C-alpha positions in Angstrom: -13.3 -22.7 -19.9 -11.7 -22.1 -16.5 -13.8 -22.2 -13.4 -12.9 -20.6 -10.1 -14.4 -20.8 -6.7 -13.6 -17.2 -6.2 -12.8 -14.6 -8.8 -11.5 -11.2 -7.7 -11.6 -7.9 -9.6 -8.8 -5.6 -8.5 -5.0 -6.0 -7.9 -4.7 -3.6 -5.0 -3.9 -4.6 -1.4 -7.4 -5.8 -0.6 -7.8 -7.9 -3.8 -4.4 -9.5 -3.4 -4.9 -10.0 0.3 -8.1 -11.9 -0.3 -6.5 -13.9 -3.1 -3.7 -15.0 -0.8 -6.0 -15.9 2.0 -8.5 -17.8 -0.2 -5.8 -19.7 -2.1 -4.2 -20.7 1.2 -7.5 -22.2 2.4 -7.8 -24.3 -0.7 -10.2 -22.4 -2.9 -9.5 -22.1 -6.6 -8.8 -18.4 -7.1 -8.6 -16.0 -10.1 -7.7 -12.3 -9.9 -7.8 -9.8 -12.7 -6.1 -6.4 -12.5 -6.8 -4.1 -15.5 -3.4 -2.2 -15.2 -0.4 -3.1 -13.0 -0.6 -4.4 -9.4 -0.8 -1.5 -6.9 -1.3 1.0 -9.7 -4.2 2.6 -8.0 -4.9 3.6 -4.4 -2.5 1.0 -2.9 0.6 2.9 -4.2 -0.8 6.4 -3.3 -0.7 6.0 0.5 1.5 7.7 3.1 3.5 4.5 3.3 2.5 3.8 7.0 1.3 0.9 9.0 -0.5 2.7 11.8 -3.5 2.9 14.0 -4.5 6.4 12.9 -4.0 8.6 15.9 -6.4 11.3 14.6 -9.2 8.7 14.1 -9.6 8.7 17.9 -11.1 12.2 17.7 -13.8 10.8 15.4 -14.5 8.0 18.0 -13.4 5.2 15.6 -12.1 3.1 18.4 -12.8 -0.3 16.8 -10.9 0.7 13.7 -7.9 2.1 15.6 -7.8 -0.9 17.9 -7.8 -3.3 14.9 -5.2 -1.3 13.1 -2.9 -1.1 16.1 -3.2 -4.9 16.6 -2.3 -5.4 12.9 0.9 -3.3 13.2 2.9 -6.0 15.0 1.3 -8.8 13.0 2.4 -7.3 9.7 5.8 -6.5 11.1 6.1 -10.1 12.1 5.2 -11.6 8.7 7.1 -9.0 6.6 9.9 -7.5 8.7 11.8 -6.6 5.5 9.2 -4.1 4.2 7.5 -3.2 7.5 9.8 -1.2 9.8 9.1 0.4 13.2 9.2 4.2 13.1 9.1 6.7 16.0 7.0 9.8 15.5 7.6 13.2 17.1 4.5 15.3 17.9 5.5 18.9 18.8 3.3 20.5 21.3 1.5 23.5 19.8 0.0 25.7 22.5 -2.6 27.2 20.3 -4.2 23.9 19.2 -5.1 20.7 21.1 -4.3 21.0 24.8 -1.5 18.9 26.2 -3.8 16.8 28.4 -5.8 15.8 25.3 -2.7 14.7 23.5 -1.5 12.7 26.5 -4.9 11.0 26.8 -5.0 10.2 23.1 -1.4 8.8 23.2 -2.3 6.8 26.3 -5.2 5.2 24.5 -3.0 4.6 21.4 -0.4 2.8 23.6 -2.9 0.5 25.3 -6.0 -0.3 23.3 -4.2 -2.3 20.6 -2.2 -4.8 22.7 1.2 -3.3 21.9 3.9 -5.8 22.7 7.2 -5.1 21.1 7.0 -1.4 20.0 8.3 1.2 22.5 5.7 3.2 24.4 5.0 6.9 24.2 7.5 9.2 25.9 7.8 13.0 26.4 10.7 14.6 24.5 12.7 17.7 24.9 12.8 19.6 21.6 15.6 21.9 22.6 17.9 19.0 21.6 18.6 17.2 18.3 15.0 16.2 17.6 13.9 19.8 17.7 16.9 21.2 15.7 15.0 21.4 12.4 12.0 23.1 14.1 11.3 26.7 14.9 12.5 27.7 18.3 9.0 28.0 19.8 8.6 24.3 19.8 10.4 23.2 23.0 8.5 20.0 24.1 6.6 17.2 22.5 5.7 13.6 22.5 7.2 10.6 20.8 5.2 7.4 19.9 5.5 4.3 17.8 4.0 3.3 14.5 5.6 1.7 11.4 6.4 2.4 7.8 5.8 0.2 4.8 6.5 0.0 1.1 2.8 -0.1 0.1 3.2 -1.3 -3.5 5.6 -4.0 -2.6 3.2 -5.3 0.1 0.7 -5.7 -2.7 3.1 -7.6 -4.9 4.2 -9.9 -2.1 0.6 -10.9 -1.4 0.1 -11.6 -5.1 3.3 -13.7 -5.3 2.2 -15.7 -2.3 -1.3 -16.2 -3.7 0.2 -17.4 -7.0 2.5 -19.8 -5.1 -0.6 -21.3 -3.5 -2.3 -21.8 -6.8 -4.1 -18.5 -7.6 -4.2 -17.3 -11.2 -3.0 -13.7 -11.1 -3.9 -11.9 -14.4 -2.2 -8.6 -14.6 -3.2 -6.2 -17.4 -6.5 -8.0 -17.7 -9.8 -6.0 -17.6 -13.2 -7.5 -16.7 -15.4 -6.1 -19.4 -18.5 -8.1 -18.5 -19.8 -10.1 -15.6 -23.2 -11.7 -15.8 -25.1 -14.1 -13.5 -26.1 -17.4 -15.0 -28.0 -19.0 -12.1 -25.5 -20.0 -9.4 -22.5 -19.1 -11.6 -20.8 -15.9 -12.7 -19.8 -15.7 -16.4 -16.9 -13.3 -16.7 -15.5 -11.9 -19.9 -11.9 -10.8 -19.8 -9.7 -8.7 -22.1 -5.9 -9.2 -21.8 -4.3 -5.9 -22.7 -0.9 -7.4 -22.5 -1.8 -9.9 -25.2 -3.1 -7.4 -27.8 -6.6 -7.3 -26.4 -7.3 -11.0 -26.6 -10.6 -11.9 -24.9 -11.6 -15.0 -23.1 -14.4 -16.1 -20.7 -14.1 -17.7 -17.2 -16.7 -18.7 -14.7 -16.8 -18.4 -10.9 -19.0 -19.4 -8.0 -18.4 -16.1 -6.1 -17.4 -12.7 -7.6 -15.4 -10.3 -5.4 -15.3 -6.7 -6.5 -12.3 -5.0 -4.9 -11.7 -2.4 -7.7 -11.0 0.4 -5.3 -12.0 3.8 -6.9 -13.5 1.9 -9.8 -15.8 -0.3 -7.7 -18.9 1.6 -8.9 -17.8 1.4 -12.5 -17.5 -2.4 -12.2 -21.0 -2.6 -10.8 -22.5 -0.3 -13.3 -20.6 -1.1 -16.5 -19.5 -4.7 -16.1 -22.5 -5.9 -14.2 -24.9 -3.7 -16.1 -26.6 -2.1 -13.1 -27.5 1.6 -12.6 -28.4 2.1 -9.0 -26.3 4.4 -6.8 -23.7 2.9 -4.6 -22.0 4.0 -1.4 -18.6 5.3 -2.5 -17.0 8.7 -1.7 -13.9 9.6 -3.6 -11.4 11.5 -1.6 -8.2 12.8 -3.1 -5.0 12.6 -1.1 -1.8 14.2 -2.4 1.8 14.1 -1.2 5.0 15.9 -2.0 8.6 14.5 -1.7 11.4 17.0 -1.0 15.1 16.9 -0.6 15.9 15.7 2.9 14.8 18.2 5.5 16.5 16.7 8.5 19.1 14.2 9.4 17.7 12.0 12.2 15.6 8.9 11.8 12.4 10.0 13.4 9.2 11.2 11.6 7.2 14.2 12.5 3.4 14.6 12.9 2.3 18.2 12.7 -1.1 19.6 13.8 -2.6 22.3 11.6 -5.0 25.1 12.5 -7.7 23.5 10.3 -7.7 20.5 12.7 -5.9 18.3 10.1 -2.5 16.7 10.6 0.3 16.1 8.2 3.4 13.8 8.4 7.0 14.6 7.5 8.7 11.2 7.1 12.3 10.2 6.2 12.0 8.7 2.8 14.3 6.6 0.5 17.4 7.8 2.4 17.8 11.2 0.7 14.3 12.6 0.8 11.4 13.6 3.0 7.8 12.6 2.3 5.1 15.2 3.3 1.4 14.5 3.3 -1.4 14.1 3.0 -4.3 16.3 1.9 -8.0 15.4 2.0 -10.5 16.8 -0.5 -13.5 15.4 -2.3 -12.8 14.3 -5.9 -15.0 14.0 -8.9 -13.9 12.6 -12.2 -11.8 9.7 -13.5 -9.6 8.4 -10.7 -6.9 7.6 -13.3 -6.5 11.3 -14.1 -6.1 12.5 -10.5 -3.1 14.9 -10.0 -1.9 17.1 -7.3 -3.3 20.7 -7.5 -1.3 23.9 -7.1 -3.4 24.6 -4.0 -2.5 21.2 -2.4 1.2 21.8 -3.1 1.0 25.2 -1.4 -1.0 23.8 1.5 1.6 21.1 2.2 4.5 23.5 1.9 2.9 26.0 4.2 1.8 23.4 6.8 5.4 22.1 6.9 6.8 25.6 7.0 4.7 26.4 10.1 7.0 24.0 12.0 10.3 23.8 10.2 12.8 26.6 10.8 13.7 26.7 7.1 10.6 27.3 5.0 9.6 24.5 2.6 9.0 25.9 -0.9 8.1 24.5 -4.3 11.8 24.5 -5.3 12.4 21.8 -2.6 9.8 19.5 -4.2 11.4 16.7 -6.4 8.3 14.5 -6.9 4.6 14.5 -6.1 2.0 11.8 -6.2 -1.8 11.9 -5.8 -4.5 9.3 -5.5 -8.1 8.7 -4.8 -9.3 6.9 -1.7 -12.5 5.0 -2.3 -14.1 5.6 1.1 -17.5 4.4 2.2 -19.9 7.3 2.1 -21.1 7.6 5.7 -22.6 11.0 5.2 -19.7 12.9 6.9 -19.7 16.6 6.0 -16.0 16.9 5.5 -13.6 14.6 3.5 -11.2 14.4 6.5 -14.1 13.1 8.7 -15.2 10.3 6.4 -14.6 6.9 7.9 -11.5 5.0 6.9 -13.2 1.7 8.0 -14.1 -0.9 5.4 -17.5 -2.1 4.5 -18.3 -5.4 2.7 -21.7 -5.7 1.0 -22.8 -9.2 -0.1 -25.5 -9.4 -2.8 -27.1 -12.7 -4.0 -27.4 -16.0 -2.2 -26.1 -19.3 -3.4 -28.6 -21.1 -1.3 -31.4 -19.5 -3.4 -29.6 -20.3 -6.6 -28.3 -16.8 -7.2 -24.5 -16.3 -7.7 -23.2 -14.0 -4.9 -21.1 -10.9 -5.3 -19.1 -9.3 -2.5 -18.4 -5.6 -3.1 -15.8 -3.9 -1.0 -15.8 -0.2 0.0 -13.2 1.9 1.9 -10.5 0.4 4.2 -6.9 1.3 4.8 -3.7 -0.6 4.0 -3.0 -1.4 7.6 -6.2 -3.5 8.0 -6.2 -5.3 4.6 -5.5 -8.7 6.2 -8.5 -8.4 8.6 -10.7 -7.3 5.7 -9.5 -10.4 3.8 -10.4 -12.6 6.8 -13.9 -11.1 7.0 -14.3 -11.5 3.2 -13.4 -15.2 3.5 -16.0 -15.7 6.3 -18.7 -14.2 4.0 -17.5 -16.3 1.0 -17.4 -19.5 3.2 -21.0 -18.9 4.2 -22.0 -19.0 0.5 -19.9 -21.8 -1.0 -18.7 -23.7 2.1 -16.0 -22.9 4.6 -12.5 -24.2 4.0 -9.7 -23.8 6.5 -9.2 -21.4 9.3 -7.6 -17.9 9.3 -3.8 -18.4 8.7 -2.3 -15.3 7.1 -1.2 -13.7 10.4 1.4 -16.4 11.2 2.9 -17.2 7.8 5.6 -14.9 6.4 5.1 -13.1 3.1 7.8 -13.9 0.5 11.2 -12.9 1.8 9.9 -12.3 5.3 11.3 -15.5 6.9 13.6 -13.6 9.2 13.3 -12.2 12.7 12.1 -8.6 13.2 15.7 -7.7 14.3 17.3 -9.7 11.6 17.6 -7.1 8.9 21.1 -6.0 9.7 22.4 -9.5 9.6 20.7 -10.2 6.3 22.3 -7.1 4.8 25.7 -8.3 5.9 25.1 -11.7 4.4 24.0 -10.2 1.1 27.2 -8.0 0.9 29.3 -11.1 1.7 27.7 -12.9 -1.1 27.9 -10.0 -3.6 30.7 -7.6 -2.5 30.1 -5.4 -5.5 26.9 -4.1 -3.9 27.2 -0.8 -2.2 25.9 -0.6 1.4 23.0 1.5 0.1 22.0 -1.0 -2.6 22.3 -3.9 -0.2 20.0 -2.1 2.2 17.5 -1.3 -0.5 17.4 -4.8 -1.8 16.9 -6.3 1.6 14.1 -3.8 2.3 12.5 -4.8 -1.0 13.0 -8.6 -1.1 14.1 -9.8 2.3 15.7 -13.2 2.1 14.9 -13.4 -1.6 17.7 -10.8 -2.1 20.1 -13.7 -1.6 18.3 -15.7 -4.3 18.7 -12.8 -6.7 22.4 -12.3 -5.9 23.2 -16.0 -6.2 22.0 -16.0 -9.8 24.8 -13.5 -10.6 24.0 -9.8 -10.6 25.2 -9.0 -14.1 25.5 -5.4 -15.2 24.5 -2.4 -13.2 21.8 -0.6 -15.2 22.0 2.5 -13.1 21.8 3.4 -9.4 22.3 -0.1 -8.2 19.6 -1.7 -10.4 21.4 -4.9 -11.6 20.3 -7.1 -14.5 19.5 -10.0 -12.1 17.0 -7.8 -10.2 15.4 -6.6 -13.4 15.0 -10.3 -14.5 13.4 -11.1 -11.1 10.9 -8.2 -11.4 9.8 -9.3 -14.9 9.8 -13.0 -14.3 8.5 -13.1 -10.7 6.6 -9.9 -10.1 4.7 -9.0 -13.3 6.7 -5.9 -14.3 6.7 -5.2 -18.0 7.7 -1.5 -18.2 10.1 1.0 -16.8 7.4 2.6 -14.7 6.5 -0.7 -13.1 10.1 -1.2 -12.2 11.1 2.3 -11.1 7.9 3.5 -9.3 6.0 0.5 -8.0 8.5 -2.3 -7.6 11.0 0.2 -6.4 11.4 4.0 -6.0 14.5 4.2 -8.1 12.5 6.7 -10.3 13.6 9.3 -7.8 17.2 8.8 -8.9 17.0 7.9 -12.6 17.3 10.8 -15.1 14.9 11.0 -18.1 17.7 9.7 -20.3 18.3 6.8 -18.0 14.6 5.9 -17.8 14.5 5.9 -21.6 17.6 3.7 -21.8 16.1 1.3 -19.3 12.8 1.1 -21.2 14.6 0.3 -24.4 16.7 -2.4 -22.7 13.6 -3.9 -21.0 11.6 -3.9 -24.3 14.4 -5.7 -26.1 14.9 -8.3 -23.5 11.1 -9.2 -23.5 10.9 -9.0 -27.3 14.0 -11.3 -27.7 12.5 -13.6 -25.1 15.7 -13.2 -23.0 13.3 -12.6 -20.2 10.0 -14.4 -19.9 7.3 -12.1 -18.5 5.2 -13.4 -15.7 
C-alpha cells in the first residue's frame, strides 16, 4: 500500500500548484483528479492574470496587492503562456467619475510593485483604439495586466510536480477518506482502468476539489455539517473577431459590474463574465439565455456594431467555489482564498486542509500558505521556491517568444506561422522537443501527430475533448466530422498501444 506525506484531492490550479510546491520541497505527494486536469473551475476563467481592478471598490486591497505582485512572477516563470496585455477603459460620463477611475488606476499601478509592465496612460478614443466603439466614447485610460491559457497553466504545474516525484492520478475519484489515528486511509477508484479500486494512506489530506469541496467533506469523509462555500456561476461567450488591434477592452455597466472584451485565439473575441448564484450540480452548469443576452447587450452598449447571438461561436460556463463571506450579491463575494485546517498531528489526529475560494492569479501564494500549514503539522521541508523556477517550457526570457517561434519554424519549416505561434504559446521551449521527434501527419488545423503523441504521453490527454478544449482551443476550428475523425484516430492509437497514455 502506497503512503504519501501529502495527498491532494482535485486537479485544478490550486491542487496542482500545491502538488508542485510540496514535491519540490521533498514531500512524497499523491494527487487524485476524478475527471481531467482543469476540467472544472480552472478552465472556466476569463483567461487573465490580473489584480482585479474592480476589487478595489470592495476594499480588497490585500488581495489586489498580492495578485498584482504575482502578475510579473508568473510572467517570469511561464512567459510562453502568460503574456502582457493592455486594457482600454472607455470613460462613460454616466457611471464612475473620471477622478475615481484615475485614483483606482493610480493605486493599481503602485500597490503591487509593478516593475516591467507599462504604467497607465490616458488614450484618445477618436483614433484607432476607439474605431470599434460608438462615437460618444472619445477618451479613456489604458493599463496593464496579462492573459493566460488557464488550463495549460494547470497541466504545466502537474507536469512539474510529476517530474519532481509526485504521483498524478487523473481520472481517479476519492470515494472514501477515513482517519485512522494519525493517518488518512483513502480509497480510490480509477475510472480510466475500468473502475479498479485501491487504497493509499497519507499523513495530511488536502481537499482542493473546487466546487465539489463540500461533497468531498460530506460524502468521502462522512460528515454532515454545513461548510462555507458559495457557488457563483460565471459565463462567457466567444464571438467572431470584433476588432483588429491587440488591446482588450474593459467596459463598465449600469449595474456596477464590468465585462471584458479580449482578443482570443487570433480570430475571435472573448466576452465575459457574468456573476450569479448557482444551485445544483457544478458538472451540469451551462450558460443561460439570459446570460447570453446580458453579455451581448453589455458589449453592444459600447461597440458601434451590435453584438448578437448570431455572432456567438462558442460559450462556456463554470462555477466558482467562493468562500461565503455573507455578501448580499454574488459580484460582491470575496475572491480571496480561505484555508481551514482541521485535526492536529501533535494530538494524534490526522490533519485535513480544506481550501475555499481563490483566483487563478494567486494560486502560487495559496500553495505557499498551504505548505506552511502542512509543515506545521508534519515538519517543514525546504523554503518557498516556485516563484523563481520556470514551469515546463518556460526557460526563456519574457521577450524571447519571437525568437523561439523563428527557431521552431527553422527546425520545422512545414509549420505555418500561425501553428508555430500556437505551439510556442502552448509548450514554450518544449515545442522544439516535439518538432525534433518528427511532426508526422497534420490531423487538422495544424495539430500534428507528434503533438498528439506528446499530449497523451506527457499530459494525460485520453480523448478528443481533452486535446481540443483543455490542452488547446483547436475545438474552435475543428468541425464535428473532424472531431469524430480525431476521436477515432486517438482511440485506435491508444488501443493499439501505439501511444502509451500517461
